[in-house]
N, C-alpha and C positions, 0 to 999 in steps of 0.2 A: 299526375299531370299528363295530359294528352296534347302534344303539339299538332297543329294542323297547318299545312302549307297551302296557299291558294295559288293555283297555276294560272288561271284566267279570271279576269274580272271585267265587268261591263257596268260602269257606274255613271250617274249624272250628278252634278253638283248644282245647288241653287245658292247663289251669292247675291244678296240684296235684291231678290226677286227675279234675277236673270238666271235661267236654266242653261247650263253649259255641259258639254260632254267632258267627263273627267279623263285625264290622261291615264295611260296604263301605269300602275304603280309597281315599281320594281320589287319591293320587299313587302310582303303581306303575310302575317303570321297570327294565328289564334291559339291561345292556351286555354284549356278547360281543366279546372281543378275541382275535385269533389272530396268531401270529408263527412264522416258521420260518427256520432257517439250515441251508444245505447246503454242504458243502465236498467238492470232488473232489480226491482224492489222486493219482489217475492216471486214464488213460482207462477203467480197469476197476473202481475202488473209490471209494466215497463214504461220507460219514457226516454226521450232522446232528442237530438237536434241534428240537422243536416245543413251543410254549407255547399253552395255551388258558386264558383267564380268563373267569369269569362274575361280574359284579357286579350285585347286585340291591338296589334301594332301595324300601322300602315305608314310606310315611309316612301317619300319621293324627294327629288332634289329641291322642290319648292314647298313641300308641306310634309309635316309629320303629325300623325294622329295617334294618340294613345287613348283607348277606351276601356274602362273597367266597369264591369257589372257584377253584382253579388247579391245572393239571396240566402237568407237563413230561415229555416223552418223548425219549429218545435212540435213534438208529437207526444201523445200519451196513449197507451193501449192496455187491453186486458186479454189474456189468453183464455180461450174457452176450453 
């Protein structure tokens, strides 16, 4: 897990078609997680899966936003 702190942000929000400048958010943190599994079937073949997750937390006195994104990929390969 790799935490990332955002020190400065400049954002705009669109609410019901009205674009407004967003206030500075006091707490802004992003977590990036990665995992992988690889299995060797024989000396020449392997397969596996990878997982990437991004979790963002934005908090202010008037709004709290939690955003989660994830992606799983499977792969198969052959050694030459």
